C-alpha positions in Angstrom: 18.0 -13.2 -4.9 17.9 -9.9 -5.5 19.1 -6.4 -4.4 18.4 -2.7 -5.2 18.2 0.1 -2.5 21.3 1.8 -0.2 20.7 3.9 2.8 20.9 3.8 6.6 19.7 4.9 10.1 17.6 3.5 12.9 17.7 3.4 16.8 18.7 -0.2 18.4 15.9 -2.3 18.9 14.4 -5.3 21.1 14.7 -8.6 19.9 11.3 -10.1 19.6 11.1 -14.3 18.6 8.2 -14.9 16.3 6.9 -18.2 15.6 4.4 -18.7 12.7 2.4 -22.0 12.1 2.2 -23.0 8.3 -1.0 -22.1 6.8 -3.4 -24.5 5.3 -6.9 -24.1 4.0 -10.1 -25.3 5.8 -13.6 -26.2 4.7 -14.8 -23.0 4.6 -12.4 -21.6 2.4 -13.3 -24.2 -0.6 -9.7 -25.6 -0.6 -7.1 -24.2 -2.9 -7.1 -27.2 -5.3 -7.5 -27.0 -9.5 -11.0 -28.1 -10.9 -9.2 -31.4 -11.8 -7.9 -32.2 -8.3 -9.0 -34.8 -6.0 -10.7 -33.6 -2.7 -6.9 -34.1 -1.2 -5.7 -32.0 -3.8 -8.1 -29.3 -3.2 -7.5 -29.0 0.6 -3.6 -29.2 0.5 -3.5 -26.7 -2.3 -1.9 -28.9 -5.5 -1.7 -27.6 -8.8 -0.5 -28.9 -12.3 -0.4 -25.6 -14.2 1.8 -23.1 -15.7 1.9 -19.6 -15.9 3.7 -17.2 -18.3 6.1 -14.8 -16.9 4.8 -11.5 -17.3 5.7 -7.9 -15.8 8.8 -6.6 -14.2 11.8 -7.1 -17.0 14.5 -9.2 -15.0 17.6 -7.4 -15.9 20.5 -9.3 -14.7 19.1 -11.1 -11.7 22.3 -12.9 -10.0 22.2 -15.6 -6.7 25.0 -14.2 -4.6 26.8 -16.8 -2.4 27.5 -16.5 1.4 30.8 -14.7 0.3 29.4 -12.0 -1.2 29.7 -8.7 -0.1 26.9 -6.6 2.1 27.5 -3.9 -0.3 27.4 -5.7 -3.8 24.4 -4.7 -5.9 23.1 -5.4 -9.3 20.7 -3.5 -11.6 18.9 -0.3 -10.4 15.5 0.9 -10.9 14.4 4.3 -12.2 12.1 6.0 -9.8 10.9 8.6 -12.0 13.0 11.4 -10.9 12.6 13.1 -14.2 9.0 12.6 -14.8 7.7 14.5 -11.7 8.7 18.1 -11.6 9.9 19.5 -8.1 8.0 22.2 -5.9 9.0 25.9 -6.8 10.5 25.7 -3.4 12.9 22.7 -4.1 16.4 23.4 -4.3 19.3 21.7 -6.2 21.6 19.5 -4.3 21.9 19.4 -0.8 24.4 20.2 2.2 25.6 16.4 3.5 27.3 18.3 6.4 25.3 16.6 9.9 25.5 20.2 11.8 25.2 20.0 15.8 21.5 21.1 15.5 20.5 18.0 13.4 19.9 15.5 16.5 17.6 16.6 19.5 18.6 15.6 23.3 16.9 12.2 22.5 19.1 11.2 19.6 16.4 12.0 17.3 16.5 14.3 14.1 14.1 17.3 13.7 12.8 19.1 10.7 15.5 21.6 10.6 18.4 19.3 10.3 21.2 21.1 8.2 22.0 18.3 6.7 18.5 18.9 4.4 18.3 20.7 1.6 15.6 23.9 2.2 13.0 22.6 0.3 13.2 19.3 2.7 13.3 21.3 5.4 10.3 23.3 4.3 8.5 19.7 3.2 8.8 18.4 6.8 8.4 21.6 8.7 4.8 21.7 7.3 4.3 18.1 8.2 5.1 17.9 11.5 3.3 14.2 12.0 5.3 13.1 9.0 8.7 14.3 10.6 7.7 12.8 13.7 7.2 9.9 11.9 10.1 9.3 9.9 13.2 12.2 10.9 11.8 11.6 14.7 12.8 7.4 14.4 16.6 8.4 12.8 19.4 9.2 14.9 22.5 11.3 12.8 23.6 8.5 11.0 20.1 7.7 9.5 19.6 11.1 8.7 22.9 12.0 7.2 21.9 8.8 4.8 18.3 9.9 4.1 19.8 13.7 3.4 22.1 11.7 0.9 19.9 9.7 -1.0 17.1 12.5 -1.5 19.7 14.7 -3.0 20.2 11.6 -5.1 17.0 11.1 -6.1 16.6 14.9 -6.6 19.5 15.0 -8.9 17.8 12.1 -11.2 19.9 9.5 -9.8 18.8 5.8 -8.4 18.8 4.2 -4.8 20.1 0.8 -4.4 20.0 -1.3 -1.1 21.6 -4.8 -0.8 19.9 -7.9 0.1 20.6 -8.6 3.4 23.8 -11.1 3.4 21.7 -13.6 5.5 19.2 -14.0 2.7 21.7 -13.9 0.2 23.8 -16.8 2.0 20.9 -18.8 2.7 20.6 -21.5 -0.2 18.2 -24.3 -0.1 18.1 -27.2 1.0 19.3 -24.5 3.9 16.3 -24.0 6.4 15.7 -19.8 7.1 12.2 -19.0 7.3 13.3 -15.9 9.0 16.2 -13.7 7.8 17.9 -11.3 10.4 19.5 -8.4 9.0 22.4 -6.8 11.1 21.7 -3.6 12.7 23.1 -1.7 10.1 21.7 -3.5 7.5 18.3 -2.9 9.0 19.6 1.1 9.2 19.8 1.3 5.6 16.5 -0.4 4.8 14.7 1.9 7.6 16.2 5.2 6.0 15.5 3.8 2.4 12.1 3.1 3.0 11.6 6.7 4.5 13.7 8.2 1.6 11.7 6.4 -1.3 8.4 7.4 0.4 8.8 10.9 1.0 10.4 11.5 -1.9 7.5 9.6 -3.9 5.1 11.9 -1.9 6.7 15.0 -2.7 7.0 14.4 -6.2 3.3 13.1 -7.0 4.3 10.0 -7.7 1.0 8.4 -5.9 -2.3 10.7 -6.2 -2.8 10.5 -2.4 -0.7 12.3 0.3 1.2 11.4 3.3 0.1 14.8 5.2 -3.6 13.4 4.9 -2.8 10.4 7.1 -3.4 10.1 10.8 -0.3 9.0 13.3 -1.3 5.6 13.6 -1.8 5.1 9.7 1.8 6.7 9.4 3.1 4.4 12.1 1.7 1.6 9.6 4.3 3.0 6.9 7.4 3.7 9.4 7.0 2.2 12.4 10.1 -0.7 12.7 7.8 -3.1 13.8 5.6 -2.8 10.8 8.7 -2.5 8.3 10.3 -5.8 10.6 8.7 -8.7 12.3 9.3 -8.1 16.0 11.4 -5.0 15.0 14.4 -7.1 13.8 14.0 -9.6 11.2 11.8 -10.7 8.2 9.6 -13.5 8.2 8.8 -15.5 5.1 9.4 -12.5 2.8 12.4 -9.8 2.7 11.1 -6.8 1.9 14.4 -4.8 1.8 13.8 -2.9 -1.5 10.7 -0.3 -1.7 12.2 -0.1 -5.4 11.3 -3.6 -6.4 7.9 -3.7 -5.4 7.2 -0.2 -6.6 9.0 -0.9 -9.9 6.6 -4.1 -10.3 3.6 -1.8 -9.5 4.7 0.9 -12.3 5.6 -1.7 -14.7 2.3 -3.8 -14.1 0.2 -0.1 -14.0 -1.3 -0.9 -10.7 -1.1 2.3 -9.4 -4.3 3.7 -9.8 -6.6 6.9 -8.8 -7.0 5.8 -5.0 -5.7 3.7 -2.3 -8.7 1.4 -2.2 -8.5 0.8 -6.1 -4.7 0.3 -6.1 -5.3 -2.1 -3.5 -8.1 -4.1 -5.6 -5.7 -4.0 -8.9 -2.6 -5.4 -6.7 -4.8 -8.5 -5.3 -6.1 -9.1 -8.7 -2.6 -9.1 -10.3 -1.6 -11.8 -8.0 -4.8 -13.9 -7.8 -5.7 -17.3 -9.2 -8.8 -17.6 -10.7 -10.9 -20.0 -13.0 -9.1 -18.2 -16.1 -5.6 -18.2 -15.2 -3.3 -20.0 -12.6 -1.3 -17.5 -10.7 0.0 -17.7 -7.2 -0.3 -21.2 -5.3 0.3 -22.4 -1.8 3.7 -24.2 -1.7 3.6 -27.6 -0.5 6.5 -29.7 0.8 7.7 -32.6 -1.3 5.6 -30.8 -4.5 8.5 -29.2 -6.0 7.9 -25.9 -4.0 10.2 -24.8 -1.3 8.5 -23.8 1.8 10.9 -23.3 4.4 13.3 -20.5 3.3 12.2 -16.6 3.0 12.3 -15.1 -0.5 12.8 -11.6 -1.4 9.5 -9.8 -3.0 11.3 -9.5 -6.3 11.9 -13.5 -6.5 8.3 -14.3 -5.1 6.9 -11.6 -7.9 9.6 -12.6 -11.1 12.0 -15.4 -9.9 10.1 -18.5 -8.8 7.3 -18.3 -11.3 5.2 -21.0 -13.2 3.2 -20.9 -11.2 4.0 -18.1 -8.6 4.6 -19.9 -5.2 3.4 -18.6 -2.0 5.8 -20.4 0.0 4.5 -20.3 3.2 0.6 -20.1 2.2 -1.3 -17.1 3.9 2.0 -16.0 5.9 3.8 -15.5 2.5 1.0 -13.9 0.8 -0.4 -11.3 3.2 3.7 -9.9 3.3 3.8 -9.9 -0.2 0.6 -7.9 -0.6 1.7 -5.2 2.1 4.9 -5.0 1.0 3.6 -4.1 -2.4 1.0 -1.6 -1.0 3.5 0.0 1.5 5.9 0.7 -1.8 3.4 3.3 -3.0 2.5 4.8 0.6 -0.6 2.8 1.3 -0.1 2.0 5.1 -1.2 -1.6 6.1 0.0 -4.5 7.9 0.1 -8.3 8.2 -1.7 -9.4 11.6 -2.4 -12.9 13.0 -3.5 -14.4 16.5 -6.8 -14.5 15.5 -7.6 -10.8 15.1 -9.1 -11.2 11.8 -9.3 -14.8 11.4 -8.5 -18.0 13.1 -5.2 -18.2 15.2 -2.0 -19.8 13.4 -3.2 -18.0 10.0 -2.4 -14.5 8.6 -4.5 -11.7 7.5 -3.6 -8.5 6.4 -5.6 -5.3 7.3 -5.5 -1.7 5.5 -7.6 0.6 8.1 -7.5 3.6 5.8 -9.4 1.9 3.2 -11.4 -0.1 5.7 -10.6 -3.3 4.0 -8.8 -6.9 5.2 -7.7 -9.5 3.3 -8.8 -11.9 6.2 -6.7 -14.8 5.1 -3.9 -15.2 2.8 -4.8 -18.2 1.2 -8.1 -16.3 -0.4 -5.9 -14.9 -3.1 -6.1 -18.6 -4.6 -8.7 -20.1 -2.9 -10.9 -22.4 -5.0 -14.2 -21.2 -3.8 -13.3 -17.7 -4.6 -12.0 -18.2 -8.4 -15.1 -16.6 -10.0 -15.4 -13.6 -7.9 -14.2 -10.4 -8.3 -11.1 -9.0 -6.6 -13.0 -6.4 -4.7 -15.3 -8.8 -3.0 -12.4 -10.9 -2.1 -11.4 -8.2 0.3 -13.8 -8.4 3.5 -15.0 -4.6 4.8 -13.8 -4.2 8.2 -17.8 -3.4 8.9 -18.9 -6.9 7.8 -17.6 -8.2 11.2 -20.1 -6.2 13.2 -22.8 -6.1 10.5 -26.1 -7.4 12.7 -27.0 -9.5 9.5 -23.7 -11.5 10.1 -23.5 -11.6 13.8 -26.5 -12.8 13.9 -25.6 -16.1 12.1 -21.6 -15.9 14.1 -21.9 -13.8 17.2 -18.4 -12.4 17.2 -16.6 -15.7 16.0 -14.0 -14.5 13.5 -13.5 -18.1 12.1 -17.3 -18.3 11.7 -17.3 -14.4 10.3 -14.9 -15.1 7.7 -16.7 -18.2 6.5 -19.8 -16.7 5.9 -18.1 -13.8 4.2 -16.4 -16.4 2.0 -20.1 -18.5 1.4 -21.9 -15.3 0.6 -19.3 -14.2 -2.1 -18.8 -17.6 -3.4 -22.8 -18.0 -3.6 -22.9 -14.7 -5.4 -20.2 -16.2 -8.3 -20.0 -19.8 -8.0 -16.5 -20.8 -9.0 -15.9 -23.6 -11.5 -15.0 -26.0 -8.5 -18.6 -26.0 -7.5 -20.1 -25.4 -10.7 -18.6 -29.1 -12.4 -19.5 -30.8 -9.3 -22.7 -29.6 -8.8 -23.6 -30.1 -12.4 -21.9 -33.8 -12.6 -22.1 -34.9 -9.0 -21.3 -38.7 -10.2 -18.2 -37.5 -12.2 -16.6 -36.1 -9.1 -18.0 -38.7 -6.4 -20.1 -36.2 -4.6 -23.5 -37.5 -3.3 -25.4 -33.9 -4.5 -24.8 -30.4 -5.1 -27.1 -29.7 -2.2 -24.7 -32.2 0.3 -21.6 -30.6 -1.3 -22.7 -26.9 -0.8 -24.2 -27.8 2.7 -20.5 -29.4 4.0 -19.0 -26.3 2.4 -20.8 -23.4 3.5 -23.9 -24.7 5.7 -22.3 -23.6 8.7 -22.3 -20.1 8.0 -25.2 -19.3 5.9 -28.7 -19.3 7.1 -31.2 -21.6 5.2 -32.5 -19.1 2.6 -29.0 -18.5 1.8 -27.9 -21.8 1.3 -31.0 -23.0 -0.8 -30.2 -19.8 -2.9 -26.4 -20.9 -3.1 -27.3 -24.2 -4.9 -30.0 -22.6 -6.8 -27.6 -20.0 -8.2 -25.0 -22.5 -9.0 -27.1 -25.0 -10.6 -28.3 -22.6 -12.8 -24.9 -22.4 -14.7 -25.4 -26.0 -15.6 -25.5 -26.6 -19.3 -29.0 -27.8 -20.5 
């Protein structure tokens, strides 16, 4: 797997055991299959399609065995230190001695900590909420590491963090869906993400600013329970290096003028559509490794042709959240029926009022003709009277309704081919197919309109 960013610092955390079930498509989501698949293939997400490798340049990727050193690193990432000018108040270098005033009575650091350069002290002092969300969560060792890495970045250096040893040591057919970094590894990852985030913010690496975020939004970026499942582990996706995710977005040109446009661009980059096969749902016994956690880099760049969302929705939501977090867009993976059904995974970004209600929507056969902006559900959709009149407060129904409305507006090839030639696909009729897929979520008038709009795409 991949390694890149080296740092440390974090208070001890409680271990919370998290167990997630596998994610499988349901009828309302139209399946995950290609147009030529059988009905069973559609439901299971099987594909026979290739994907050309595009994006991040793979320089020196290596797989480290169980005896590899935790501190071993390979190639590094240029974070753009020379591309953005420092503020006028910036000073070169930093004093790295940790003075007695660096730590408060509760063990956390404050904005006047002596190891911070004057420029960084001024930065944090003018952003008390950000200081509390970052420095306030670091002990003395974590602050020292943060200071060192900020000084490194200010000097045009590159940050590297090693992949957790448990992740490097787990090689298929070993079974390890969860990766538990050591305390020191978690400290290093946490401080790395803090350093990356504030340096990107201070240097204007993204158009939006951390000072404009609310306390709850800052928590979605910096709370240890947002960075690690239960505050202690990675589940399905190992998001240890913000530089891996960030460099991918830079190389792909996915950082846009605002947070919402960037979110849409990221989802668009990962999607399987009628025109291109990209990410697909991992399937046991189909050549897709599904039981071992994978780093963000490997998910994006190593396991390709096609790229595989190993644990279905549970993997996909974590990949999208990791990419957005690397450019200071706060979000979080959620489950337990908050936005969709129990045992499935969603991702939320309250800062832009959007939800990826089901991670499998990224490759759902029903949604492959829809624009990526419409794939994401506005949070207001859940309380819209036009939708609650059909579904009430039932989250599964509301997500099915959103899928049905978007799929009806943008008929995918899966439905067009079957509506236009039912006999070839062993379908009774277009009306029957659409009713089975969307009838529970649409009014009679909406369902009739869906049939009409789909049939309208049939060749004369």
